[in-house]
N, CA, C and O atoms as a printed pandas DataFrame, in Angstrom:
     atom_number atom_name residue_name chain_id  residue_number  x_coord  y_coord  z_coord
0              1         N          UNK        A               1   22.500   -7.784   -0.254
1              2        CA          UNK        A               1   21.201   -7.454    0.239
2              3         C          UNK        A               1   20.232   -8.294   -0.567
3              4         O          UNK        A               1   20.336   -8.288   -1.793
4              5         N          UNK        A               2   19.300   -9.016    0.030
5              6        CA          UNK        A               2   18.179   -9.726   -0.623
6              7         C          UNK        A               2   16.910   -8.979   -0.450
7              8         O          UNK        A               2   16.628   -8.298    0.536
8              9         N          UNK        A               3   16.138   -9.176   -1.543
9             10        CA          UNK        A               3   14.802   -8.470   -1.448
10            11         C          UNK        A               3   13.705   -9.354   -2.092
11            12         O          UNK        A               3   14.018  -10.075   -3.039
12            13         N          UNK        A               4   12.473   -9.335   -1.638
13            14        CA          UNK        A               4   11.409   -9.965   -2.257
14            15         C          UNK        A               4   10.394   -8.917   -2.594
15            16         O          UNK        A               4   10.464   -7.840   -2.002
16            17         N          UNK        A               5    9.441   -9.126   -3.504
17            18        CA          UNK        A               5    8.438   -8.218   -3.806
18            19         C          UNK        A               5    7.137   -8.999   -4.116
19            20         O          UNK        A               5    7.150   -9.966   -4.878
20            21         N          UNK        A               6    6.068   -8.579   -3.536
21            22        CA          UNK        A               6    4.694   -9.158   -3.776
22            23         C          UNK        A               6    3.819   -8.005   -4.418
23            24         O          UNK        A               6    4.125   -6.821   -4.271
24            25         N          UNK        A               7    2.834   -8.373   -5.061
25            26        CA          UNK        A               7    1.885   -7.408   -5.739
26            27         C          UNK        A               7    0.439   -7.955   -5.290
27            28         O          UNK        A               7    0.197   -9.146   -5.096
28            29         N          UNK        A               8   -0.457   -6.934   -5.160
29            30        CA          UNK        A               8   -1.755   -7.208   -4.840
30            31         C          UNK        A               8   -2.595   -5.977   -5.505
31            32         O          UNK        A               8   -2.021   -5.023   -6.030
32            33         N          UNK        A               9   -3.852   -6.085   -5.437
33            34        CA          UNK        A               9   -4.624   -4.976   -5.850
34            35         C          UNK        A               9   -5.923   -4.906   -5.140
35            36         O          UNK        A               9   -6.405   -5.883   -4.567
36            37         N          UNK        A              10   -6.526   -3.652   -5.186
37            38        CA          UNK        A              10   -7.911   -3.424   -4.609
38            39         C          UNK        A              10   -8.591   -2.319   -5.429
39            40         O          UNK        A              10   -7.922   -1.633   -6.202
40            41         N          UNK        A              11   -9.845   -2.145   -5.281
41            42        CA          UNK        A              11  -10.540   -1.158   -5.955
42            43         C          UNK        A              11  -11.269   -0.300   -4.877
43            44         O          UNK        A              11  -11.811   -0.834   -3.910
44            45         N          UNK        A              12  -11.264    1.053   -5.076
45            46        CA          UNK        A              12  -11.928    1.869   -4.150
46            47         C          UNK        A              12  -12.134    3.254   -4.668
47            48         O          UNK        A              12  -11.650    3.573   -5.754
48            49         N          UNK        A              13  -12.788    4.045   -3.989
49            50        CA          UNK        A              13  -13.142    5.509   -4.448
50            51         C          UNK        A              13  -12.502    6.463   -3.386
51            52         O          UNK        A              13  -12.256    6.117   -2.231
52            53         N          UNK        A              14  -12.277    7.621   -3.873
53            54        CA          UNK        A              14  -11.823    8.671   -2.984
54            55         C          UNK        A              14  -11.966    9.995   -3.720
55            56         O          UNK        A              14  -12.271   10.090   -4.909
56            57         N          UNK        A              15  -11.699   11.082   -2.833
57            58        CA          UNK        A              15  -11.718   12.433   -3.538
58            59         C          UNK        A              15  -10.536   13.195   -2.790
59            60         O          UNK        A              15  -10.371   13.020   -1.582
60            61         N          UNK        A              16   -9.810   13.949   -3.447
61            62        CA          UNK        A              16   -8.729   14.664   -2.798
62            63         C          UNK        A              16   -9.305   16.001   -2.307
63            64         O          UNK        A              16  -10.095   16.699   -2.943
64            65         N          UNK        A              17   -8.816   16.256   -1.122
65            66        CA          UNK        A              17   -9.071   17.603   -0.510
66            67         C          UNK        A              17   -7.912   18.577   -0.762
67            68         O          UNK        A              17   -6.785   18.134   -0.984
68            69         N          UNK        A              18   -8.150   19.829   -0.735
69            70        CA          UNK        A              18   -7.200   20.858   -1.079
70            71         C          UNK        A              18   -6.508   20.715   -2.376
71            72         O          UNK        A              18   -5.311   20.955   -2.529
72            73         N          UNK        A              19   -7.361   20.289   -3.358
73            74        CA          UNK        A              19   -6.914   20.015   -4.785
74            75         C          UNK        A              19   -7.868   20.731   -5.650
75            76         O          UNK        A              19   -9.060   20.708   -5.343
76            77         N          UNK        A              20   -7.478   21.353   -6.680
77            78        CA          UNK        A              20   -8.225   21.994   -7.645
78            79         C          UNK        A              20   -8.213   21.246   -8.985
79            80         O          UNK        A              20   -7.210   21.261   -9.698
80            81         N          UNK        A              21   -9.255   20.639   -9.298
81            82        CA          UNK        A              21   -9.345   19.879  -10.542
82            83         C          UNK        A              21  -10.259   18.659  -10.416
83            84         O          UNK        A              21  -10.959   18.500   -9.416
84            85         N          UNK        A              22  -10.247   17.798  -11.441
85            86        CA          UNK        A              22  -11.199   16.655  -11.407
86            87         C          UNK        A              22  -11.089   15.713  -10.180
87            88         O          UNK        A              22  -12.077   15.133   -9.730
88            89         N          UNK        A              23   -9.903   15.593   -9.681
89            90        CA          UNK        A              23   -9.674   14.553   -8.600
90            91         C          UNK        A              23  -10.266   15.093   -7.196
91            92         O          UNK        A              23  -10.251   14.383   -6.190
92            93         N          UNK        A              24  -10.780   16.383   -7.209
93            94        CA          UNK        A              24  -11.398   16.792   -5.941
94            95         C          UNK        A              24  -12.874   16.308   -5.967
95            96         O          UNK        A              24  -13.568   16.455   -4.961
96            97         N          UNK        A              25  -13.353   15.752   -7.056
97            98        CA          UNK        A              25  -14.735   15.009   -7.110
98            99         C          UNK        A              25  -14.412   13.573   -6.905
99           100         O          UNK        A              25  -13.352   13.021   -7.198
100          101         N          UNK        A              26  -15.552   12.999   -6.318
101          102        CA          UNK        A              26  -15.512   11.533   -6.050
102          103         C          UNK        A              26  -15.182   10.748   -7.342
103          104         O          UNK        A              26  -15.820   10.929   -8.380
104          105         N          UNK        A              27  -14.140    9.854   -7.233
105          106        CA          UNK        A              27  -13.732    9.062   -8.439
106          107         C          UNK        A              27  -13.197    7.744   -7.760
107          108         O          UNK        A              27  -13.119    7.614   -6.539
108          109         N          UNK        A              28  -12.832    6.764   -8.690
109          110        CA          UNK        A              28  -12.285    5.517   -8.245
110          111         C          UNK        A              28  -11.160    5.062   -9.082
111          112         O          UNK        A              28  -10.943    5.479  -10.220
112          113         N          UNK        A              29  -10.402    4.115   -8.405
113          114        CA          UNK        A              29   -9.269    3.539   -9.083
114          115         C          UNK        A              29   -9.185    2.054   -8.850
115          116         O          UNK        A              29   -9.670    1.560   -7.832
116          117         N          UNK        A              30   -8.589    1.341   -9.755
117          118        CA          UNK        A              30   -8.254   -0.100   -9.544
118          119         C          UNK        A              30   -6.734   -0.062   -9.190
119          120         O          UNK        A              30   -5.877   -0.064  -10.074
120          121         N          UNK        A              31   -6.463   -0.030   -7.979
121          122        CA          UNK        A              31   -5.102    0.366   -7.390
122          123         C          UNK        A              31   -4.291   -1.026   -7.427
123          124         O          UNK        A              31   -4.810   -2.094   -7.103
124          125         N          UNK        A              32   -3.045   -0.898   -7.832
125          126        CA          UNK        A              32   -2.057   -1.963   -7.718
126          127         C          UNK        A              32   -1.053   -1.693   -6.725
127          128         O          UNK        A              32   -0.522   -0.583   -6.741
128          129         N          UNK        A              33   -0.698   -2.583   -5.824
129          130        CA          UNK        A              33    0.176   -2.317   -4.635
130          131         C          UNK        A              33    1.370   -3.296   -4.739
131          132         O          UNK        A              33    1.183   -4.500   -4.911
132          133         N          UNK        A              34    2.608   -2.744   -4.630
133          134        CA          UNK        A              34    3.827   -3.504   -4.703
134          135         C          UNK        A              34    4.537   -3.305   -3.320
135          136         O          UNK        A              34    4.760   -2.168   -2.905
136          137         N          UNK        A              35    4.893   -4.432   -2.605
137          138        CA          UNK        A              35    5.520   -4.314   -1.361
138          139         C          UNK        A              35    6.913   -5.075   -1.494
139          140         O          UNK        A              35    7.009   -6.221   -1.934
140          141         N          UNK        A              36    7.924   -4.337   -1.083
141          142        CA          UNK        A              36    9.375   -4.966   -1.045
142          143         C          UNK        A              36    9.833   -5.051    0.343
143          144         O          UNK        A              36    9.775   -4.091    1.111
144          145         N          UNK        A              37   10.317   -6.272    0.679
145          146        CA          UNK        A              37   10.909   -6.449    2.011
146          147         C          UNK        A              37   12.306   -6.993    1.665
147          148         O          UNK        A              37   12.540   -7.822    0.785
148          149         N          UNK        A              38   13.260   -6.372    2.536
149          150        CA          UNK        A              38   14.647   -6.623    2.227
150          151         C          UNK        A              38   15.392   -7.033    3.535
151          152         O          UNK        A              38   14.988   -6.698    4.649
152          153         N          UNK        A              39   16.550   -7.808    3.310
153          154        CA          UNK        A              39   17.251   -8.237    4.423
154          155         C          UNK        A              39   18.723   -8.676    3.966
155          156         O          UNK        A              39   18.941   -9.220    2.884
156          157         N          UNK        A              40   19.624   -8.401    4.838
157          158        CA          UNK        A              40   21.014   -8.809    4.424
158          159         C          UNK        A              40   21.253  -10.296    4.825
159          160         O          UNK        A              40   22.262  -10.897    4.456
160          161         N          UNK        A              41   20.374  -10.813    5.523
161          162        CA          UNK        A              41   20.458  -12.293    5.987
162          163         C          UNK        A              41   19.156  -12.915    5.692
163          164         O          UNK        A              41   18.103  -12.282    5.767
164          165         N          UNK        A              42   19.234  -14.251    5.330
165          166        CA          UNK        A              42   18.150  -15.114    5.123
166          167         C          UNK        A              42   17.820  -15.887    6.329
167          168         O          UNK        A              42   18.665  -16.127    7.192
168          169         N          UNK        A              43   16.535  -16.297    6.399
169          170        CA          UNK        A              43   16.169  -17.174    7.630
170          171         C          UNK        A              43   16.644  -18.552    7.432
171          172         O          UNK        A              43   17.336  -18.842    6.456
172          173         N          UNK        A              44   16.295  -19.412    8.324
173          174        CA          UNK        A              44   16.773  -20.937    8.285
174          175         C          UNK        A              44   16.302  -21.560    7.073
175          176         O          UNK        A              44   16.959  -22.498    6.621
176          177         N          UNK        A              45   15.192  -21.149    6.445
177          178        CA          UNK        A              45   14.684  -21.787    5.262
178          179         C          UNK        A              45   15.317  -21.064    4.007
179          180         O          UNK        A              45   15.004  -21.431    2.874
180          181         N          UNK        A              46   16.156  -20.097    4.209
181          182        CA          UNK        A              46   16.818  -19.480    3.025
182          183         C          UNK        A              46   15.961  -18.435    2.394
183          184         O          UNK        A              46   16.062  -18.199    1.190
184          185         N          UNK        A              47   15.104  -17.789    3.177
185          186        CA          UNK        A              47   14.186  -16.740    2.646
186          187         C          UNK        A              47   14.357  -15.451    3.421
187          188         O          UNK        A              47   14.773  -15.437    4.579
188          189         N          UNK        A              48   14.014  -14.348    2.724
189          190        CA          UNK        A              48   13.866  -13.046    3.352
190          191         C          UNK        A              48   12.595  -13.105    4.241
191          192         O          UNK        A              48   12.626  -12.714    5.408
192          193         N          UNK        A              49   11.496  -13.595    3.670
193          194        CA          UNK        A              49   10.230  -13.725    4.276
194          195         C          UNK        A              49    9.442  -14.729    3.299
195          196         O          UNK        A              49    9.696  -14.769    2.096
196          197         N          UNK        A              50    8.555  -15.465    3.852
197          198        CA          UNK        A              50    7.717  -16.256    3.141
198          199         C          UNK        A              50    6.739  -15.479    2.214
199          200         O          UNK        A              50    5.897  -14.739    2.724
200          201         N          UNK        A              51    6.824  -15.622    0.922
201          202        CA          UNK        A              51    5.921  -14.855    0.066
202          203         C          UNK        A              51    4.397  -14.955    0.438
203          204         O          UNK        A              51    3.647  -13.979    0.432
204          205         N          UNK        A              52    4.042  -16.144    0.739
205          206        CA          UNK        A              52    2.635  -16.521    1.130
206          207         C          UNK        A              52    2.310  -15.728    2.380
207          208         O          UNK        A              52    1.232  -15.134    2.402
208          209         N          UNK        A              53    3.110  -15.656    3.405
209          210        CA          UNK        A              53    2.794  -14.951    4.638
210          211         C          UNK        A              53    2.742  -13.380    4.446
211          212         O          UNK        A              53    1.898  -12.709    5.041
212          213         N          UNK        A              54    3.654  -12.831    3.613
213          214        CA          UNK        A              54    3.579  -11.524    3.223
214          215         C          UNK        A              54    2.348  -11.066    2.523
215          216         O          UNK        A              54    1.746  -10.038    2.834
216          217         N          UNK        A              55    2.003  -11.872    1.568
217          218        CA          UNK        A              55    0.819  -11.641    0.776
218          219         C          UNK        A              55   -0.410  -11.747    1.624
219          220         O          UNK        A              55   -1.326  -10.945    1.445
220          221         N          UNK        A              56   -0.492  -12.660    2.514
221          222        CA          UNK        A              56   -1.728  -12.795    3.424
222          223         C          UNK        A              56   -1.823  -11.575    4.233
223          224         O          UNK        A              56   -2.920  -11.036    4.375
224          225         N          UNK        A              57   -0.686  -11.058    4.817
225          226        CA          UNK        A              57   -0.707   -9.953    5.698
226          227         C          UNK        A              57   -1.041   -8.630    4.772
227          228         O          UNK        A              57   -1.755   -7.743    5.239
228          229         N          UNK        A              58   -0.574   -8.547    3.633
229          230        CA          UNK        A              58   -0.979   -7.457    2.735
230          231         C          UNK        A              58   -2.469   -7.456    2.355
231          232         O          UNK        A              58   -3.112   -6.409    2.289
232          233         N          UNK        A              59   -2.979   -8.631    2.113
233          234        CA          UNK        A              59   -4.386   -8.808    1.689
234          235         C          UNK        A              59   -5.317   -8.392    2.875
235          236         O          UNK        A              59   -6.395   -7.850    2.629
236          237         N          UNK        A              60   -4.920   -8.636    4.145
237          238        CA          UNK        A              60   -5.792   -8.258    5.273
238          239         C          UNK        A              60   -5.878   -6.801    5.314
239          240         O          UNK        A              60   -6.924   -6.269    5.686
240          241         N          UNK        A              61   -4.865   -6.113    4.962
241          242        CA          UNK        A              61   -4.814   -4.627    5.009
242          243         C          UNK        A              61   -5.682   -4.069    3.928
243          244         O          UNK        A              61   -6.503   -3.181    4.161
244          245         N          UNK        A              62   -5.485   -4.627    2.667
245          246        CA          UNK        A              62   -6.180   -4.298    1.422
246          247         C          UNK        A              62   -7.683   -4.461    1.549
247          248         O          UNK        A              62   -8.499   -3.723    0.996
248          249         N          UNK        A              63   -7.987   -5.535    2.359
249          250        CA          UNK        A              63   -9.524   -5.757    2.467
250          251         C          UNK        A              63  -10.225   -4.657    3.093
251          252         O          UNK        A              63  -11.387   -4.388    2.787
252          253         N          UNK        A              64   -9.430   -3.875    4.136
253          254        CA          UNK        A              64  -10.123   -2.710    4.717
254          255         C          UNK        A              64  -10.194   -1.518    3.665
255          256         O          UNK        A              64  -10.900   -0.544    3.929
256          257         N          UNK        A              65   -9.562   -1.572    2.622
257          258        CA          UNK        A              65   -9.661   -0.590    1.609
258          259         C          UNK        A              65  -10.518   -0.905    0.364
259          260         O          UNK        A              65  -11.006   -0.017   -0.335
260          261         N          UNK        A              66  -10.665   -2.192    0.136
261          262        CA          UNK        A              66  -11.291   -2.665   -0.994
262          263         C          UNK        A              66  -12.818   -2.327   -1.038
263          264         O          UNK        A              66  -13.566   -2.589   -0.096
264          265         N          UNK        A              67  -13.200   -1.770   -2.117
265          266        CA          UNK        A              67  -14.596   -1.343   -2.345
266          267         C          UNK        A              67  -15.125   -0.405   -1.203
267          268         O          UNK        A              67  -16.269   -0.494   -0.759
268          269         N          UNK        A              68  -14.204    0.491   -0.773
269          270        CA          UNK        A              68  -14.552    1.426    0.261
270          271         C          UNK        A              68  -14.400    2.801   -0.341
271          272         O          UNK        A              68  -13.731    3.013   -1.352
272          273         N          UNK        A              69  -15.060    3.729    0.339
273          274        CA          UNK        A              69  -14.784    5.121    0.050
274          275         C          UNK        A              69  -13.681    5.490    1.074
275          276         O          UNK        A              69  -13.943    5.637    2.268
276          277         N          UNK        A              70  -12.473    5.628    0.572
277          278        CA          UNK        A              70  -11.289    5.791    1.451
278          279         C          UNK        A              70  -11.380    7.027    2.354
279          280         O          UNK        A              70  -10.814    7.031    3.447
280          281         N          UNK        A              71  -12.040    8.008    1.938
281          282        CA          UNK        A              71  -12.171    9.248    2.786
282          283         C          UNK        A              71  -12.852    8.947    4.185
283          284         O          UNK        A              71  -12.594    9.592    5.202
284          285         N          UNK        A              72  -13.692    7.962    4.128
285          286        CA          UNK        A              72  -14.474    7.560    5.341
286          287         C          UNK        A              72  -13.706    6.660    6.321
287          288         O          UNK        A              72  -14.170    6.449    7.442
288          289         N          UNK        A              73  -12.498    6.104    5.907
289          290        CA          UNK        A              73  -11.723    5.301    6.859
290          291         C          UNK        A              73  -11.063    6.263    7.794
291          292         O          UNK        A              73  -10.578    7.327    7.409
292          293         N          UNK        A              74  -11.062    5.832    9.103
293          294        CA          UNK        A              74  -10.587    6.775   10.156
294          295         C          UNK        A              74   -9.250    7.475    9.773
295          296         O          UNK        A              74   -9.132    8.700    9.776
296          297         N          UNK        A              75   -8.325    6.677    9.467
297          298        CA          UNK        A              75   -6.981    7.358    9.101
298          299         C          UNK        A              75   -7.023    8.565    8.115
299          300         O          UNK        A              75   -6.323    9.575    8.194
300          301         N          UNK        A              76   -8.028    8.268    7.110
301          302        CA          UNK        A              76   -7.999    9.306    6.073
302          303         C          UNK        A              76   -9.056   10.372    6.285
303          304         O          UNK        A              76   -9.341   11.154    5.379
304          305         N          UNK        A              77   -9.622   10.408    7.441
305          306        CA          UNK        A              77  -10.533   11.532    7.812
306          307         C          UNK        A              77   -9.805   12.817    7.963
307          308         O          UNK        A              77  -10.365   13.875    7.674
308          309         N          UNK        A              78   -8.582   12.779    8.403
309          310        CA          UNK        A              78   -7.713   13.861    8.658
310          311         C          UNK        A              78   -6.537   13.897    7.533
311          312         O          UNK        A              78   -6.004   14.947    7.176
312          313         N          UNK        A              79   -6.236   12.743    7.073
313          314        CA          UNK        A              79   -5.002   12.598    6.030
314          315         C          UNK        A              79   -5.610   12.542    4.655
315          316         O          UNK        A              79   -6.483   11.713    4.402
316          317         N          UNK        A              80   -5.164   13.419    3.742
317          318        CA          UNK        A              80   -5.649   13.380    2.391
318          319         C          UNK        A              80   -5.378   12.049    1.764
319          320         O          UNK        A              80   -4.240   11.590    1.853
320          321         N          UNK        A              81   -6.403   11.325    1.082
321          322        CA          UNK        A              81   -6.151   10.015    0.558
322          323         C          UNK        A              81   -5.435   10.063   -0.872
323          324         O          UNK        A              81   -5.936    9.600   -1.897
324          325         N          UNK        A              82   -4.255   10.657   -0.795
325          326        CA          UNK        A              82   -3.465   10.677   -2.056
326          327         C          UNK        A              82   -2.730    9.333   -2.165
327          328         O          UNK        A              82   -2.595    8.594   -1.190
328          329         N          UNK        A              83   -2.262    9.047   -3.387
329          330        CA          UNK        A              83   -1.424    7.782   -3.507
330          331         C          UNK        A              83   -0.248    7.684   -2.586
331          332         O          UNK        A              83    0.116    6.617   -2.092
332          333         N          UNK        A              84    0.418    9.013   -2.342
333          334        CA          UNK        A              84    1.438    9.044   -1.359
334          335         C          UNK        A              84    1.028    8.616    0.069
335          336         O          UNK        A              84    1.756    7.866    0.719
336          337         N          UNK        A              85   -0.027    9.049    0.509
337          338        CA          UNK        A              85   -0.517    8.830    1.819
338          339         C          UNK        A              85   -1.050    7.313    1.992
339          340         O          UNK        A              85   -0.915    6.659    3.026
340          341         N          UNK        A              86   -1.634    6.893    0.892
341          342        CA          UNK        A              86   -2.103    5.562    0.874
342          343         C          UNK        A              86   -0.920    4.498    1.001
343          344         O          UNK        A              86   -1.017    3.453    1.644
344          345         N          UNK        A              87    0.186    4.901    0.312
345          346        CA          UNK        A              87    1.341    3.987    0.407
346          347         C          UNK        A              87    1.902    3.918    1.763
347          348         O          UNK        A              87    2.286    2.859    2.259
348          349         N          UNK        A              88    1.950    5.144    2.405
349          350        CA          UNK        A              88    2.431    5.223    3.831
350          351         C          UNK        A              88    1.487    4.443    4.772
351          352         O          UNK        A              88    1.933    3.723    5.665
352          353         N          UNK        A              89    0.240    4.601    4.555
353          354        CA          UNK        A              89   -0.744    3.803    5.407
354          355         C          UNK        A              89   -0.514    2.321    5.401
355          356         O          UNK        A              89   -0.536    1.630    6.420
356          357         N          UNK        A              90   -0.285    1.862    4.145
357          358        CA          UNK        A              90   -0.114    0.427    3.921
358          359         C          UNK        A              90    1.263   -0.007    4.650
359          360         O          UNK        A              90    1.355   -1.026    5.334
360          361         N          UNK        A              91    2.239    0.830    4.432
361          362        CA          UNK        A              91    3.579    0.561    4.969
362          363         C          UNK        A              91    3.470    0.518    6.493
363          364         O          UNK        A              91    3.957   -0.425    7.115
364          365         N          UNK        A              92    2.864    1.485    7.079
365          366        CA          UNK        A              92    2.756    1.555    8.578
366          367         C          UNK        A              92    1.931    0.361    9.084
367          368         O          UNK        A              92    2.197   -0.143   10.175
368          369         N          UNK        A              93    0.993   -0.070    8.357
369          370        CA          UNK        A              93    0.176   -1.325    8.772
370          371         C          UNK        A              93    0.961   -2.526    8.624
371          372         O          UNK        A              93    0.812   -3.411    9.467
372          373         N          UNK        A              94    1.830   -2.695    7.609
373          374        CA          UNK        A              94    2.669   -3.837    7.564
374          375         C          UNK        A              94    3.823   -3.984    8.335
375          376         O          UNK        A              94    4.260   -5.102    8.606
376          377         N          UNK        A              95    4.408   -2.851    8.747
377          378        CA          UNK        A              95    5.673   -2.803    9.556
378          379         C          UNK        A              95    5.737   -3.782   10.749
379          380         O          UNK        A              95    6.737   -4.480   10.919
380          381         N          UNK        A              96    4.666   -3.835   11.580
381          382        CA          UNK        A              96    4.676   -4.744   12.684
382          383         C          UNK        A              96    4.801   -6.235   12.364
383          384         O          UNK        A              96    5.272   -6.990   13.214
384          385         N          UNK        A              97    4.388   -6.700   11.144
385          386        CA          UNK        A              97    4.385   -8.017   10.785
386          387         C          UNK        A              97    5.632   -8.314    9.684
387          388         O          UNK        A              97    5.992   -9.463    9.427
388          389         N          UNK        A              98    6.134   -7.325    9.176
389          390        CA          UNK        A              98    7.186   -7.303    8.247
390          391         C          UNK        A              98    8.280   -6.330    8.508
391          392         O          UNK        A              98    8.547   -5.452    7.687
392          393         N          UNK        A              99    8.973   -6.478    9.726
393          394        CA          UNK        A              99    9.823   -5.477   10.143
394          395         C          UNK        A              99   11.021   -5.000    9.200
395          396         O          UNK        A              99   11.627   -3.947    9.400
396          397         N          UNK        A             100   11.287   -5.830    8.210
397          398        CA          UNK        A             100   12.305   -5.492    7.212
398          399         C          UNK        A             100   11.637   -4.929    5.869
399          400         O          UNK        A             100   12.178   -5.019    4.767
400          401         N          UNK        A             101   10.441   -4.360    6.093
401          402        CA          UNK        A             101    9.800   -3.799    4.896
402          403         C          UNK        A             101   10.704   -2.630    4.431
403          404         O          UNK        A             101   11.198   -1.822    5.217
404          405         N          UNK        A             102   10.887   -2.606    3.021
405          406        CA          UNK        A             102   11.662   -1.602    2.460
406          407         C          UNK        A             102   10.818   -0.466    1.858
407          408         O          UNK        A             102   11.099    0.705    2.116
408          409         N          UNK        A             103    9.807   -0.787    1.075
409          410        CA          UNK        A             103    8.871    0.108    0.484
410          411         C          UNK        A             103    7.600   -0.367    0.077
411          412         O          UNK        A             103    7.384   -1.571   -0.066
412          413         N          UNK        A             104    6.692    0.565   -0.131
413          414        CA          UNK        A             104    5.294    0.200   -0.638
414          415         C          UNK        A             104    5.101    1.207   -1.795
415          416         O          UNK        A             104    5.311    2.404   -1.602
416          417         N          UNK        A             105    4.710    0.741   -2.973
417          418        CA          UNK        A             105    4.378    1.460   -4.039
418          419         C          UNK        A             105    2.940    1.217   -4.411
419          420         O          UNK        A             105    2.495    0.071   -4.479
420          421         N          UNK        A             106    2.219    2.269   -4.650
421          422        CA          UNK        A             106    0.807    2.311   -4.967
422          423         C          UNK        A             106    0.615    2.915   -6.283
423          424         O          UNK        A             106    0.903    4.094   -6.489
424          425         N          UNK        A             107    0.076    2.044   -7.294
425          426        CA          UNK        A             107   -0.226    2.550   -8.600
426          427         C          UNK        A             107   -1.718    2.805   -8.725
427          428         O          UNK        A             107   -2.547    1.928   -8.481
428          429         N          UNK        A             108   -2.039    4.052   -9.118
429          430        CA          UNK        A             108   -3.457    4.491   -9.273
430          431         C          UNK        A             108   -3.895    4.246  -10.747
431          432         O          UNK        A             108   -5.084    4.149  -11.050
432          433         N          UNK        A             109   -2.927    4.154  -11.607
433          434        CA          UNK        A             109   -3.216    3.675  -12.969
434          435         C          UNK        A             109   -1.770    3.146  -13.551
435          436         O          UNK        A             109   -0.752    3.239  -12.864
436          437         N          UNK        A             110   -1.765    2.667  -14.673
437          438        CA          UNK        A             110   -0.547    2.052  -15.251
438          439         C          UNK        A             110    0.619    3.026  -15.450
439          440         O          UNK        A             110    1.758    2.595  -15.626
440          441         N          UNK        A             111    0.353    4.295  -15.424
441          442        CA          UNK        A             111    1.427    5.328  -15.695
442          443         C          UNK        A             111    1.780    6.118  -14.455
443          444         O          UNK        A             111    2.749    6.876  -14.495
444          445         N          UNK        A             112    1.075    5.993  -13.382
445          446        CA          UNK        A             112    1.219    6.868  -12.217
446          447         C          UNK        A             112    1.290    6.067  -10.914
447          448         O          UNK        A             112    0.391    5.273  -10.637
448          449         N          UNK        A             113    2.360    6.263  -10.095
449          450        CA          UNK        A             113    2.534    5.628   -8.846
450          451         C          UNK        A             113    3.215    6.411   -7.828
451          452         O          UNK        A             113    3.850    7.389   -8.222
452          453         N          UNK        A             114    3.190    6.150   -6.600
453          454        CA          UNK        A             114    3.863    6.731   -5.559
454          455         C          UNK        A             114    4.381    5.756   -4.477
455          456         O          UNK        A             114    3.727    4.785   -4.096
456          457         N          UNK        A             115    5.509    6.060   -4.046
457          458        CA          UNK        A             115    6.244    5.050   -3.240
458          459         C          UNK        A             115    6.570    5.666   -1.826
459          460         O          UNK        A             115    6.958    6.830   -1.730
460          461         N          UNK        A             116    6.405    4.867   -0.763
461          462        CA          UNK        A             116    6.902    5.345    0.625
462          463         C          UNK        A             116    7.901    4.354    0.997
463          464         O          UNK        A             116    7.767    3.149    0.783
464          465         N          UNK        A             117    8.899    4.890    1.556
465          466        CA          UNK        A             117    9.993    4.040    2.199
466          467         C          UNK        A             117   10.718    4.946    3.307
467          468         O          UNK        A             117   10.873    6.158    3.155
468          469         N          UNK        A             118   11.118    4.280    4.365
469          470        CA          UNK        A             118   11.784    5.063    5.320
470          471         C          UNK        A             118   13.324    5.149    5.047
471          472         O          UNK        A             118   14.049    5.801    5.799
């Protein structure tokens, strides 16, 4: 099995619903995102997927989150904007353009992350 990983980042604010503590208040993060795409076969060029294409597609999604109040984005009006749900949101958005996507990891700080994979 082959896999590639790209990283990108965005900054945004959110507040958690159904949470008791500081995170129920409006606050922000400088999020780091890691995306892994895997395949047991390589394409004609010898790649799982072109790094540049994957990063371009990821950045299009992250532009919708960057410098935004995540709770106001349609998906997160009903879905709590936890790191877990943000990783699933990014995964679901990438799946159509990267069908071999394996996982999305979202870091809200250097010591805390959440991963979504099917």
